[in-house]
PABAGU-809497 format. One record per atom (N, C-alpha, C): x, y, z; residue in one letter. Coordinates in steps of 0.2 Angstrom, whole numbers, padded with zeros to 4 digits, always signed. Example, Ala and Ser with C-alpha at 12.3 -4.5 7.8 and 13.67 -1.06 7.14 Angstrom:
+0066-0028+0039a +0062-0022+0039a +0066-0016+0039a +0064-0011+0035s +0068-0005+0036s +0064+0000+0039s 
This chain:
-0025-0014-0045m -0028-0013-0038m -0031-0006-0040m -0037-0007-0037n -0041-0002-0038n -0045+0000-0032n -0049+0006-0028e -0052+0005-0022e -0058+0002-0023e -0060+0000-0028r -0068-0004-0028r -0066-0010-0027r -0060-0016-0030m -0059-0020-0031m -0053-0023-0026m -0050-0019-0023t -0044-0021-0018t -0045-0026-0014t -0041-0030-0014s -0044-0036-0008s -0036-0035-0006s -0034-0038+0002a -0029-0039+0006a -0023-0043+0001a -0026-0048-0003q -0022-0051-0006q -0019-0049-0014q -0024-0042-0015d -0019-0038-0020d -0013-0034-0019d -0016-0033-0012i -0008-0028-0008i -0002-0030-0008i -0004-0038-0006v +0002-0043-0005v +0005-0044-0011v +0001-0045-0018g +0004-0047-0024g +0008-0040-0026g +0007-0034-0024s +0008-0027-0025s +0017-0026-0023s +0016-0028-0016i +0022-0030-0013i +0027-0034-0015i +0024-0040-0017d +0030-0046-0020d +0032-0043-0026d +0027-0040-0031h +0030-0037-0037h +0038-0031-0034h +0036-0028-0029v +0041-0023-0029v +0048-0028-0025v +0047-0032-0022l +0052-0036-0019l +0056-0042-0024l +0051-0042-0028e +0055-0047-0035e +0061-0041-0038e +0057-0036-0040h +0064-0031-0043h +0070-0029-0038h +0068-0030-0031l +0073-0029-0027l +0080-0034-0026l +0078-0038-0029n +0084-0045-0029n +0090-0043-0031n +0096-0045-0031p +0101-0043-0032p +0102-0041-0040p +0099-0046-0044d +0097-0046-0050d +0092-0044-0053d +0087-0040-0050g +0082-0037-0052g +0083-0029-0054g +0079-0025-0057q +0080-0019-0058q +0077-0015-0055q +0080-0010-0051v +0078-0005-0045v +0073-0001-0050v +0074+0002-0055r +0070+0007-0057r +0062+0005-0058r +0063-0002-0059q +0055-0007-0060q +0053-0007-0053q +0056-0008-0048a +0055-0009-0041a +0052-0001-0039a +0055+0004-0041l +0053+0010-0039l +0045+0012-0042l +0046+0009-0049e +0039+0011-0051e +0034+0006-0049e +0035+0001-0046y +0030-0003-0043y +0028+0000-0035y +0033+0003-0032a +0032+0006-0026a +0029+0012-0025a +0030+0014-0031n +0026+0021-0031n +0018+0019-0033n +0016+0016-0038l +0008+0014-0040l +0006+0011-0033l +0010+0008-0029l +0007+0004-0022l +0006+0009-0018l +0010+0014-0019l +0008+0020-0014l +0002+0024-0016l +0004+0025-0023t -0006+0029-0027t -0009+0023-0026t -0010+0018-0024n -0015+0016-0022n -0019+0015-0016n -0013+0015-0011l -0015+0015-0004l -0017+0022-0002l -0015+0029-0008m -0018+0036-0004m -0025+0034-0007m -0027+0031-0011t -0032+0030-0014t -0037+0027-0009t -0035+0022-0007l -0041+0018-0004l -0040+0024+0003l -0036+0029+0007l -0037+0032+0011l -0040+0039+0010l -0041+0038+0005r -0045+0047+0001r -0052+0047+0005r -0055+0051+0008p -0060+0053+0010p -0065+0053+0006p -0071+0050+0004i -0075+0051-0002i -0083+0052+0001i -0084+0058+0000r -0091+0060+0001r -0098+0056+0002r -0101+0055+0006i -0108+0051+0003i -0112+0059+0003i -0115+0057-0002k -0118+0061-0006k -0127+0062-0003k -0127+0055+0000e -0136+0055+0002e -0135+0053+0009e -0133+0056+0013q -0131+0055+0021q -0137+0053+0023q -0137+0048+0029e -0143+0045+0033e -0144+0049+0039e -0148+0051+0041p -0148+0055+0048p -0142+0052+0055p -0138+0055+0057g -0133+0054+0060g -0128+0048+0058g -0129+0047+0051g -0123+0042+0050g -0117+0047+0046g -0112+0042+0044p -0105+0046+0043p -0108+0049+0037p -0103+0057+0036k -0101+0061+0030k -0096+0058+0024k -0091+0054+0026t -0087+0051+0023t -0085+0044+0024t -0083+0040+0018y -0082+0033+0019y -0073+0034+0015y -0071+0028+0017t -0062+0025+0012t -0066+0020+0008t -0061+0021+0004g -0061+0013-0001g -0059+0008+0004g -0055+0010+0008a -0053+0003+0012a -0058+0001+0018a -0061+0007+0020g -0067+0004+0025g -0072+0000+0020g -0074+0003+0014r -0079+0001+0010r -0075-0009+0008r -0070-0007+0006g -0068-0015+0005g -0066-0019+0010g -0066-0018+0015g -0065-0019+0022g -0060-0022+0024g -0055-0017+0021l -0047-0018+0023l -0047-0014+0030l -0043-0014+0034p -0041-0013+0041p -0038-0005+0040p -0042+0000+0042l -0040+0007+0040l -0032+0007+0042l -0031+0006+0048e -0025+0008+0053e -0020+0004+0050e -0021-0002+0048k -0015-0005+0044k -0013-0002+0037k -0018-0001+0033v -0017+0003+0027v -0013+0009+0029v -0015+0014+0034r -0011+0019+0036r -0003+0018+0037r -0001+0012+0042l +0003+0009+0043l +0008+0008+0037l +0003+0004+0033l +0007+0000+0027l +0011+0006+0022l +0007+0011+0021k +0008+0017+0018k +0015+0022+0021k +0015+0020+0027a +0020+0025+0030a +0027+0019+0030a +0027+0013+0029s +0032+0009+0026s +0034+0010+0019s +0030+0009+0015v +0029+0010+0008v +0034+0017+0007v +0032+0023+0009l +0036+0029+0009l +0043+0028+0011l +0045+0025+0016r +0050+0023+0019r +0054+0018+0015r +0051+0015+0011g +0055+0008+0006g +0057+0014+0000g +0052+0017-0001i +0054+0022-0006i +0058+0026-0006i +0060+0029-0001d +0066+0034+0002d +0072+0029+0002d +0071+0021+0004e +0077+0019+0003e +0079+0016-0004e +0074+0014-0009i +0077+0014-0015i +0080+0019-0018i +0077+0025-0018e +0080+0033-0021e +0086+0034-0018e +0088+0032-0011n +0094+0033-0009n +0100+0028-0010n +0096+0023-0015g +0102+0018-0016g +0101+0010-0012g +0100+0012-0007d +0099+0006-0001d +0094-0001-0003d +0096-0004-0008q +0091-0010-0010q +0092-0014-0003q +0097-0016+0002r +0096-0021+0006r +0090-0019+0012r +0090-0012+0015a +0086-0008+0017a +0078-0009+0015a +0077-0006+0009a +0072-0007+0006a +0067-0013+0005a +0072-0019+0003r +0069-0025+0005r +0069-0028+0009r +0071-0026+0015q +0069-0027+0023q +0063-0025+0025q +0063-0017+0022t +0056-0014+0024t +0050-0016+0020t +0050-0019+0015f +0046-0021+0011f +0043-0029+0013f +0049-0033+0014a +0047-0039+0017a +0044-0038+0023a +0045-0035+0027t +0041-0032+0035t +0035-0031+0033t +0035-0026+0028a +0028-0022+0026a +0023-0030+0025a +0025-0033+0021r +0021-0038+0018r +0019-0043+0022r +0025-0046+0029d +0023-0051+0034d +0017-0046+0038d +0019-0040+0038t +0015-0036+0045t +0007-0037+0041t +0006-0035+0035w +0001-0035+0033w -0003-0041+0033w +0000-0046+0031q -0002-0054+0031q -0004-0055+0038q -0001-0053+0042g -0001-0057+0051g -0008-0053+0052g -0012-0056+0057d -0019-0055+0060d -0022-0060+0057d 
């Protein structure tokens, strides 16, 4: 997943990877790695990128999310959920993390 090619479906797939490893027989360490990768990618999508040749009265920056047609506010909310889920994984609360990521996926797919 990267800022130039990220789709809503890519994000759902990334969340699914985390959930897959949060199953009772899953590998928590792998879930944490996938969650951190998802967080990194979301932060990349939210990073402002300066427009070098700005049109008069036009925006000075854009984001990967905006450029890719992803709703900026939804990406921000998803980032907050992923941060919460990572904290839950790190604190050993797999059940809460699974619920957080499942809710995040359902919310992301909504609308």
